[in-house]
VOLUM-20096 format. One record per residue (C-alpha): residue in one letter; x, y, z. Coordinates in steps of 0.02 Angstrom, whole numbers, plus 32768, in hexadecimal, padded with zeros to 4 digits. Layout:
> A, X, Y, Z
...
This chain:
> M, 682D, A7C8, 24AB
> R, 682F, A878, 2463
> F, 687A, A913, 24B0
> V, 6831, A9C1, 2494
> S, 6871, AA72, 24A6
> T, 6844, AAD2, 2543
> R, 6811, AB62, 24D2
> D, 67AD, AB0B, 244B
> P, 6778, AA54, 2454
> A, 676E, AA52, 2396
> H, 682B, AA44, 239B
> A, 6838, A98B, 23C5
> A, 68C8, A913, 23B3
> G, 68F8, A861, 23DC
> L, 697C, A83F, 245F
> A, 6A0E, A834, 23E5
> E, 69E2, A8D6, 238F
> A, 69C6, A931, 2435
> L, 6A6F, A8F8, 2476
> E, 6ACC, A92A, 23D8
> R, 6A78, A9D3, 23CB
> G, 6A85, AA00, 2483
> L, 6A11, AA95, 246D
> A, 696A, AA95, 2411
> P, 6961, AAFC, 236E
> D, 68FB, AB84, 23C4
> G, 697B, AB97, 244F
> G, 6914, AB32, 24CA
> L, 694B, AA9D, 2530
> Y, 6911, A9EC, 250F
> V, 689E, A99A, 258E
> P, 6842, A8F3, 2587
> S, 679B, A8F8, 252E
> E, 6757, A87B, 25AB
> W, 6789, A83A, 2655
> P, 6791, A782, 267F
> E, 676C, A75D, 2736
> Y, 67BB, A6D7, 27A0
> S, 6796, A686, 2844
> P, 6830, A671, 28B1
> E, 6817, A5B5, 28AD
> A, 6821, A5B1, 27EF
> L, 68D2, A5F8, 27EF
> G, 6920, A56B, 2853
> A, 6993, A568, 28E8
> P, 69E7, A60E, 2913
> G, 6AA1, A629, 2912
> T, 6B1A, A6B9, 28F9
> G, 6BAF, A657, 28B6
> G, 6BDD, A66A, 2800
> R, 6B93, A5C3, 27C6
> A, 6AF1, A5E1, 2824
> L, 6AE4, A690, 27DB
> A, 6B00, A64C, 272B
> G, 6A76, A5CB, 2743
> L, 69FF, A64E, 2788
> A, 6A28, A6C0, 26F5
> V, 69F4, A63A, 267A
> A, 694E, A61A, 26D3
> M, 6929, A6D2, 26EC
> L, 695F, A71A, 2644
> R, 691F, A691, 25D1
> P, 687D, A6EF, 25A5
> F, 68E2, A789, 2573
> F, 694C, A720, 24FE
> A, 68B8, A6C4, 24B2
> G, 68B7, A6D1, 23F4
> S, 6963, A721, 23EF
> R, 69FE, A6E4, 2395
> L, 6A4C, A6E3, 2442
> A, 69CF, A66B, 2490
> P, 6A37, A5CD, 246E
> H, 6ACF, A622, 24BD
> L, 6A7F, A65F, 255F
> A, 6ACF, A5DA, 25CF
> A, 6B7D, A5FC, 2587
> I, 6B64, A6B8, 2596
> A, 6B2E, A6A7, 264C
> A, 6BC0, A636, 2676
> E, 6C39, A6B4, 262A
> A, 6BEE, A749, 2685
> F, 6BD0, A6F9, 272F
> S, 6C79, A6AA, 274A
> F, 6C91, A6F8, 27F6
> D, 6C29, A707, 2894
> A, 6BB7, A78C, 28DA
> P, 6BBE, A75D, 2993
> L, 6B33, A78F, 2A0A
> E, 6B86, A7AA, 2AB3
> P, 6B27, A7C7, 2B57
> L, 6B5A, A85E, 2BBE
> D, 6AF8, A835, 2C5C
> A, 6ACB, A798, 2CBD
> L, 6A11, A7A3, 2C97
> G, 6A22, A7B2, 2BDB
> R, 69CB, A85B, 2BD6
> L, 6A5B, A8A9, 2B77
> S, 6AC8, A85D, 2AEF
> V, 6B3D, A89C, 2A68
> L, 6B37, A862, 29B4
> E, 6BEA, A864, 2975
> L, 6BEE, A888, 28BA
> F, 6CA8, A8AE, 28AA
> H, 6CF6, A803, 288F
> G, 6D09, A813, 27D2
> P, 6DA6, A840, 276F
> T, 6D97, A8FD, 2787
> A, 6D51, A8F5, 283A
> A, 6CAA, A948, 2814
> F, 6BF7, A90D, 27FB
> K, 6BFF, A941, 2745
> D, 6C68, A8A9, 271B
> F, 6BCA, A83F, 2718
> G, 6B6F, A8A8, 2698
> A, 6C07, A8D0, 262E
> R, 6C3A, A819, 261E
> F, 6B87, A7E6, 25F6
> L, 6B78, A86A, 256F
> A, 6C21, A83B, 2525
> A, 6BF0, A783, 2521
> C, 6B4D, A7AF, 24C8
> L, 6B98, A824, 2446
> A, 6C28, A7AE, 2420
> R, 6BA8, A729, 23EE
> L, 6B4A, A7A3, 237E
> R, 6BE1, A7D8, 2317
> A, 6C1D, A77D, 227B
> P, 6CD5, A786, 2244
> S, 6CA0, A7E8, 21AA
> D, 6C40, A86C, 220E
> R, 6C83, A91B, 221E
> T, 6CD8, A943, 22C3
> L, 6C5C, A973, 234A
> T, 6C90, AA10, 23A9
> L, 6C52, AA17, 245C
> L, 6C45, AAC5, 24A6
> V, 6C4F, AAC8, 2564
> A, 6C35, AB5E, 25D4
> T, 6C77, AB39, 2682
> S, 6C7E, AB91, 2729
> G, 6CFA, AB11, 2768
> D, 6CCF, AA57, 2763
> T, 6C6D, AA37, 26C2
> G, 6CFE, AA5A, 264E
> G, 6D75, A9E3, 26A5
> A, 6CF5, A956, 26A7
> V, 6CC8, A96C, 25F0
> A, 6D7F, A97A, 25BD
> A, 6DA7, A8D8, 2619
> A, 6D13, A87E, 25CB
> F, 6D3A, A8B2, 2517
> H, 6DF8, A8C0, 2519
> E, 6E46, A85D, 2489
> R, 6D9D, A81B, 244D
> P, 6DA3, A819, 238E
> G, 6D24, A887, 2336
> F, 6D13, A906, 23C2
> E, 6D61, A9A9, 23F3
> V, 6D3A, AA0B, 2491
> A, 6D42, AAC6, 24AC
> V, 6D3D, AAF3, 2565
> L, 6D10, ABA7, 2591
> Y, 6D2F, ABDF, 2643
> P, 6D33, AC8B, 2696
> K, 6DE5, ACC8, 26A9
> G, 6E19, ACDA, 275F
> L, 6D72, AC9C, 27A3
> V, 6D96, ABE3, 27C0
> S, 6E09, AB95, 2842
> A, 6EBE, AB73, 2812
> T, 6EA0, AAB8, 281A
> Q, 6E04, AAC6, 27AF
> E, 6E62, AB2B, 272D
> R, 6EEA, AAA7, 2725
> Q, 6E63, AA25, 2702
> L, 6E19, AA8F, 2677
> T, 6EBD, AAB3, 261F
> C, 6F25, AA14, 262F
> W, 6EE3, A9AF, 259D
> G, 6F20, A9E6, 24F2
> G, 6EFB, A97B, 245A
> N, 6E44, A987, 242E
> V, 6E1D, A9F4, 24C7
> R, 6E3B, AAB0, 24C3
> A, 6E23, AB24, 2557
> F, 6DF3, ABDB, 2545
> A, 6E01, AC55, 25D6
> V, 6D76, ACD3, 25B5
> R, 6D8D, AD84, 25F4
> G, 6CE4, AD87, 264B
> T, 6C71, AD23, 26BB
> F, 6C24, AC76, 26AB
> D, 6B88, ACCA, 2667
> D, 6BF1, AD10, 25D9
> C, 6C33, AC60, 25B6
> Q, 6B84, AC17, 25B6
> R, 6B43, ACA4, 2546
> L, 6BD0, AC84, 24C9
> V, 6BA3, ABCD, 24BE
> K, 6AEB, ABF3, 249E
> E, 6B17, AC79, 241D
> A, 6B8B, ABFF, 23C5
> F, 6AFE, AB82, 23AE
> L, 6A94, AC07, 235A
> D, 6B22, AC4C, 22EE
> P, 6B0C, AC1A, 2236
> A, 6BC5, AC2F, 220D
> L, 6BFD, ABBA, 2298
> R, 6B73, AB3D, 2274
> E, 6BA9, AB35, 21BF
> R, 6C60, AB14, 21E8
> R, 6C49, AA9F, 227B
> V, 6BD5, AA1D, 22C2
> L, 6BB1, AA63, 236F
> S, 6B6A, AA18, 240D
> S, 6B6F, AA40, 24C5
> A, 6BAC, A9DD, 255A
> N, 6B67, AA57, 25DA
> S, 6AD0, AA26, 2641
> I, 6A65, AA70, 25B7
> N, 6A88, A9C8, 2563
> L, 6A0B, A942, 2590
> G, 6A95, A8C1, 2597
> R, 6ADC, A914, 2632
> L, 6A38, A915, 2693
> L, 69F2, A867, 267A
> P, 6A83, A80B, 26CD
> Q, 6A88, A887, 275D
> A, 69D6, A856, 278A
> V, 6A17, A7A5, 27A7
> Y, 6A81, A7C9, 2841
> Y, 69EF, A825, 2891
> A, 6983, A78F, 286F
> A, 6A06, A71B, 28BC
> A, 6A19, A785, 2959
> S, 695E, A797, 2972
> L, 6942, A6DC, 295C
> A, 69CC, A6B5, 29D9
> I, 697D, A727, 2A5B
> R, 68D1, A6E0, 2A3B
> Q, 6911, A630, 2A53
> A, 696B, A65C, 2AF4
> Y, 68E7, A6CB, 2B45
> R, 6845, A6B6, 2AE3
> E, 6844, A773, 2AC7
> P, 6868, A7E2, 2A31
> A, 6909, A844, 2A21
> S, 6916, A901, 2A1D
> F, 69AB, A951, 29C5
> I, 6A09, A9F4, 29DF
> I, 6A68, AA17, 293E
> P, 6AED, AA99, 2916
> A, 6AA0, AAF8, 2885
> G, 6AED, AB5C, 27F8
> N, 6AB0, AB3D, 2746
> L, 6A29, AACC, 2793
> G, 6A53, AA30, 272E
> N, 6A79, A9C3, 27C5
> S, 69E2, AA06, 2823
> L, 6971, A9E9, 278E
> A, 69AC, A935, 2783
> C, 696D, A919, 2835
> V, 68C6, A969, 280B
> W, 68B9, A8FA, 2771
> A, 68DE, A860, 27DA
> R, 684E, A88F, 284D
> R, 67DE, A8AD, 27B6
> L, 6804, A7FA, 277F
> G, 67BE, A7B8, 2823
> L, 685A, A7A5, 288E
> P, 6840, A7B7, 294B
> I, 687D, A86B, 295A
> A, 6827, A8E8, 29CC
> E, 6875, A996, 29D7
> V, 68F3, A9E2, 295E
> V, 694F, AA78, 29A4
> L, 69C7, AADF, 2939
> A, 6A60, AB28, 298E
> H, 6AA0, ABC0, 292D
> N, 6B36, AC2D, 2950
> A, 6B2A, ACEC, 2945
> N, 6AE4, ACD9, 2893
> R, 6A32, ACDF, 28CF
> A, 69C9, ACF5, 2833
> V, 696B, AC52, 2850
> P, 6947, AC6B, 290B
> D, 6909, AD1A, 28E2
> F, 689B, ACD8, 2856
> L, 684A, AC59, 28C8
> R, 682C, ACE2, 2949
> T, 67E8, AD6A, 28D6
> G, 67A6, AD0B, 283F
> V, 6806, AD83, 27CD
> W, 6896, AD3C, 2768
> Q, 692A, ADB3, 2762
> P, 69CC, AD68, 2721
> R, 6A63, ADCC, 2753
> P, 6B20, ADD1, 273B
> S, 6B77, AD47, 279A
> I, 6BDA, AD6A, 2838
> A, 6C82, AD17, 285B
> T, 6C7D, ACAC, 28FA
> L, 6CDF, AC22, 2951
> A, 6C64, ABA5, 2906
> S, 6C9A, ABD5, 2857
> A, 6C45, AB48, 27F7
> M, 6B9F, AB91, 2831
> D, 6BC3, AC44, 27FA
> V, 6B30, AC4E, 2782
> G, 6ABF, ACE5, 2774
> N, 6A4D, ACA1, 26EB
> P, 6A3F, ABE3, 26FF
> S, 6A0E, AB8B, 265E
> N, 69AF, AAFC, 26AF
> L, 6932, AB6E, 2703
> E, 68DD, AB67, 2659
> R, 68C5, AAAC, 266C
> L, 688B, AABF, 2720
> R, 6809, AB41, 26EC
> A, 67D0, AAD2, 265D
> L, 67AA, AA4A, 26DC
> Y, 6758, AAC4, 2757
> P, 6716, AB58, 26F2
> Q, 66B7, ABA5, 2785
> I, 6722, ABF7, 280B
> D, 66B7, ABAE, 2897
> R, 66D5, AAFE, 2857
> L, 678E, AB21, 2842
> R, 6798, AB5E, 28F6
> T, 674E, AAB9, 2932
> A, 67C8, AA57, 28C5
> V, 686A, AAA9, 28FF
> E, 68A7, AB2B, 2978
> A, 694A, AB8A, 297A
> D, 69BD, ABE4, 29F1
> T, 6A5B, AC49, 29D8
> V, 6B02, AC3E, 2A34
> D, 6B89, ACC4, 2A30
> D, 6C45, ACA5, 2A35
> E, 6C59, ACC5, 2AEF
> H, 6BD6, AC42, 2B19
> I, 6C2B, ABCA, 2AA0
> R, 6CCE, ABE0, 2AFF
> E, 6C78, ABCB, 2BA8
> R, 6C1F, AB2D, 2B70
> I, 6CC0, AADE, 2B2E
> R, 6D11, AAFE, 2BD8
> A, 6C7B, AAC7, 2C40
> D, 6C57, AA25, 2BE4
> F, 6D0E, A9F4, 2BE2
> Q, 6D07, AA00, 2C9F
> R, 6C5D, A9AC, 2CAF
> F, 6C65, A921, 2C2E
> G, 6D1D, A918, 2C01
> R, 6CE6, A937, 2B4E
> T, 6D39, A9B0, 2AD6
> W, 6CBA, AA06, 2A67
> C, 6CE0, AA5F, 29C5
> P, 6C93, AB0F, 29C3
> H, 6BFF, AAD0, 295C
> T, 6BD5, AA42, 29D3
> A, 6BE8, AABD, 2A62
> T, 6B56, AB23, 2A1D
> A, 6AE7, AA88, 2A2C
> A, 6B28, AA65, 2ADC
> E, 6B06, AB19, 2B0F
> V, 6A54, AB14, 2ACB
> Y, 6A36, AA73, 2B2D
> A, 6A79, AAC4, 2BCD
> R, 69FD, AB52, 2BB8
> L, 6965, AADE, 2BB5
> P, 68FC, AAE0, 2C54
> P, 6923, AA4B, 2CC4
> E, 6874, AA03, 2CB0
> R, 6886, AA06, 2BF4
> R, 6930, A9B2, 2BF9
> S, 68EB, A927, 2C65
> A, 6850, A90D, 2BF8
> R, 68AE, A8D9, 2B5A
> R, 693D, A86C, 2B1D
> W, 69B1, A8F3, 2ADA
> V, 6A3C, A8DB, 2A5B
> L, 6AC4, A95C, 2A3C
> V, 6B04, A951, 298A
> A, 6BC2, A95C, 2985
> T, 6BE8, A995, 28D4
> A, 6CA7, A9A4, 28D2
> H, 6D3F, A967, 2930
> A, 6D8B, A9E2, 29A9
> A, 6E36, A9CC, 2957
> K, 6DFB, AA36, 28C4
> F, 6DF4, AACA, 293C
> R, 6E8C, AAAD, 29AA
> E, 6EBE, AB64, 29A8
> I, 6E16, AB8F, 29F9
> I, 6DFF, AAFD, 2A6E
> E, 6EAA, AADA, 2AB8
> P, 6EB9, AB82, 2B13
> L, 6E0B, AB66, 2B5C
> I, 6E29, AAB8, 2BA3
> G, 6EE2, AACD, 2BC9
> R, 6F21, AA32, 2B6F
> P, 6F43, A9F4, 2ABE
> V, 6EBA, A9A9, 2A54
> A, 6EE9, A902, 2A06
> V, 6EE4, A902, 2948
> P, 6E96, A86A, 28F1
> D, 6F0E, A810, 287C
> S, 6EA3, A832, 27E2
> L, 6EA5, A8EC, 2805
> A, 6F5F, A8EE, 282F
> R, 6F87, A8A2, 2785
> L, 6F29, A92D, 272C
> L, 6F81, A9B4, 278E
> E, 7029, A975, 2750
> R, 6FFC, A995, 2699
> P, 7036, AA34, 263F
> V, 6FBD, AAC6, 262A
> L, 6F7C, AAFA, 257D
> R, 6F01, AB89, 2569
> S, 6ED3, AC21, 2502
> E, 6E83, ACC3, 253B
> I, 6DF0, AD11, 24DE
> A, 6D7A, ADA4, 24EE
> P, 6CC3, AD80, 251E
> Q, 6C81, AD9D, 246E
> L, 6C43, AD20, 23ED
> E, 6CBD, AD63, 236D
> A, 6D4E, AD35, 23E0
> L, 6D0C, AC84, 23FA
> R, 6CED, AC6F, 233F
> S, 6D9F, ACA5, 2319
> A, 6DE9, AC36, 23A1
> L, 6D8D, AB9D, 2363
> A, 6DC6, ABBF, 22B1
């Protein structure tokens, strides 16, 4: 299997090279040069427990690993990444609405799956004599913590986490800054878009490239996306087995990596019908689908901070798959949810379901609530719960009037000391900080 740049297919790479580079030499993002297709029967019995997910990952990702140095290690990589569950929980008696819980990993966010998978891959590609690989990570909240956890104390790696100062929750910031050792956290005086721009500029900077071996652990890296397609496959197979119908997903959307993974799973032949993107007040993608004109814009700070992205990187991959706007509109749709509706949905669904949504999951729940009744009853809908509510206690507890329980894994991280540096949103500042 070869992977090509979204900007120029002449820039092709094998899996190992694509994972180590992160970004193609022309600044494009790697996508598969061809798409295997599966029948649901070929992928075996469904299951959303860790072992079942690991087995599905091996069956589903084998063609992407074919011919790679990583091919003999796929089973071990999958077992390392999928060591916890992604439960699919019904929310009504008829099975018309379920929630896919992706927050049972060590940092209580969906990004644990992709970060651990990427770390397991890169660790098997490095030799003891290789130069240290520096992973640059721009985060709007959850990515940095997941990547830090996955790479912390791994020999041969260092991680630089860039996050927007003052624009993540207090709990998220503790997760980003509690590591030390081979993980450094930088509070950037700017927005997530500034952090993401700095990472992309760093990859293209000759001085940094000469001094360091750089890669990315953001969702621009292929190694983050491939494993995320697996839990969508598992959930869709479980629904098909139970109801003989395809699943439709409503996904909190920021940088579009998680959403793209669902679209890729459908492209591979999994029984997925509709894919609906739930955005916060950063509405560049919903506006693009409505007007056909792409206008990235500065990000806006919201309660759903991990989705505060004004220029999502993975739109480039989505447009590469669906170059014509009419085809893209049939592939996905998008809606936008402001902070007041996020608050209202957290309150309402706590009363209705007894469930405590994080602000990101609440955007998906709100988009579902807006669907016409006939559309809700015509599909098997899945809300994608991307983070544990405990990461946003300061927002949620006043809304529901009671404490939010903190998972043990998260509590242990919050007890660690904080280590961070503050930098300006310029490449020169990042270059100096890394030196």
